[in-house]
C-alpha positions in Angstrom: -34.8 31.4 -8.3 -33.9 27.8 -9.1 -30.3 28.4 -10.1 -29.3 30.6 -7.1 -25.8 29.6 -6.2 -26.7 29.6 -2.5 -29.0 26.6 -3.4 -26.3 24.5 -5.1 -24.5 21.8 -3.3 -20.9 22.3 -2.4 -18.6 20.2 -4.7 -15.2 19.2 -3.3 -12.4 19.2 -6.2 -11.1 15.8 -7.2 -7.6 14.8 -6.5 -5.6 14.0 -9.5 -2.5 11.7 -9.1 0.1 9.7 -11.0 1.6 6.4 -10.1 5.1 7.7 -11.0 7.3 6.3 -8.2 11.2 6.0 -8.1 12.6 2.5 -8.6 14.8 1.1 -5.9 18.0 -1.0 -6.3 17.5 -2.5 -2.7 14.8 -2.3 0.0 11.6 -0.6 -0.7 9.9 2.8 -1.3 6.4 3.8 -0.2 5.1 6.6 -2.3 1.8 8.2 -1.1 0.0 9.5 -4.1 -3.3 10.7 -2.7 -5.1 10.8 0.6 -8.3 12.0 2.4 -9.4 11.8 6.0 -10.7 8.3 5.4 -8.5 6.8 2.5 -4.9 6.6 1.4 -3.5 5.5 -1.9 0.2 4.6 -2.3 2.5 2.9 -4.7 5.0 0.4 -3.0 8.0 -1.0 -4.7 10.1 -3.8 -3.2 13.4 -4.6 -4.8 13.4 -7.7 -2.6 11.8 -8.9 0.5 8.3 -7.6 1.5 6.4 -7.4 4.7 8.0 -10.6 6.2 6.3 -10.5 9.5 2.7 -11.5 10.4 0.7 -8.4 11.3 -2.8 -6.8 10.9 -4.1 -3.3 10.7 -6.7 -3.3 13.4 -8.5 0.0 12.2 -8.2 -0.1 8.5 -9.4 -2.2 5.5 -6.9 -2.3 2.7 -6.0 -4.0 -0.6 -3.0 -4.5 -2.6 -3.1 -4.7 -6.5 -0.2 -6.2 -8.1 1.0 -3.8 -10.8 4.3 -5.6 -11.7 6.2 -8.6 -10.4 4.8 -11.3 -8.1 3.9 -11.6 -4.4 3.3 -14.4 -2.2 0.9 -13.8 0.7 1.0 -16.0 3.9 -1.6 -16.1 6.6 -1.2 -17.5 10.3 -2.2 -21.0 9.3 0.5 -21.4 6.8 -1.7 -21.0 3.8 0.0 -19.2 0.9 -1.5 -17.4 -2.1 0.7 -16.1 -5.0 -0.6 -13.1 -6.9 0.7 -11.8 -10.3 0.2 -8.7 -12.3 -3.3 -7.3 -12.2 -4.4 -9.5 -9.3 -5.2 -8.3 -5.9 -6.0 -9.2 -2.3 -8.4 -7.4 0.1 -7.4 -7.4 3.7 -10.2 -6.5 6.0 -9.2 -5.1 9.5 -7.9 -7.8 11.8 -6.7 -10.0 8.9 -3.2 -11.2 9.8 -0.9 -11.4 6.8 2.7 -11.1 5.5 4.0 -11.2 1.8 7.2 -11.5 0.1 8.2 -10.6 -3.4 8.8 -14.0 -5.1 9.0 -13.2 -8.8 12.7 -12.5 -9.2 11.8 -8.9 -10.4 10.9 -5.7 -8.4 7.3 -5.9 -6.8 5.2 -3.1 -7.5 1.9 -2.7 -5.5 -0.9 -0.3 -5.5 -2.1 -0.1 -1.9 -5.5 1.5 -1.1 -6.5 1.8 2.7 -9.7 2.9 4.4 -9.9 3.8 8.1 -12.7 2.9 10.5 -12.0 5.8 12.7 -11.4 9.5 12.6 -8.9 11.1 12.5 -6.8 8.5 10.9 -4.6 6.5 13.3 -1.1 6.7 12.2 -0.4 3.0 12.8 -2.9 0.6 14.0 -0.6 -2.5 13.4 -0.7 -5.4 15.7 1.9 -8.1 15.5 1.1 -11.8 15.6 2.1 -13.2 19.1 5.9 -13.7 19.2 6.6 -11.5 16.2 8.9 -8.5 16.5 8.8 -5.4 14.4 11.7 -5.6 12.0 10.6 -3.3 9.4 13.3 -1.2 7.6 12.9 2.5 6.9 10.3 2.8 4.2 11.6 5.8 2.2 15.3 5.3 1.8 16.5 7.7 -0.9 20.0 6.1 -1.0 18.3 3.0 -2.6 16.6 4.9 -5.5 17.8 4.3 -8.9 18.5 7.8 -10.4 16.2 8.6 -13.4 14.4 5.2 -13.2 10.6 5.2 -12.3 7.6 2.9 -12.4 4.9 4.6 -14.6 7.2 7.5 -15.6 4.4 9.5 -17.2 
């Protein structure tokens, strides 16, 4: 029988998600909106600052797409690239970088990462020689602006 359910392929359901993310008055928020065993999607909002330390992710390729604001990316040689709304940057594994919100308004990024190993390695960061990990806590609810969101619906 050609339409026997036993002969049909298994279909995994899609994941629907929203970019709705709380805005922050200071610091940043990292809102994971969807993930699988091999890929993670998040919306990151920086009221100021950024990832102000040269680092790489050894086991993942990822990209940032600027949804709002402006970011200036730096590489180890001192080269800078400034990106605006609807521009992006692909960062392959072992590409050292850092970035700062430079537009005078909150920076909103879509970050998509794909891992090279299974299971996902929680943090495959490697710091540039001489750099110290100075990250602030990512999800600081005290910094959220009550009732204000990026992509509210």
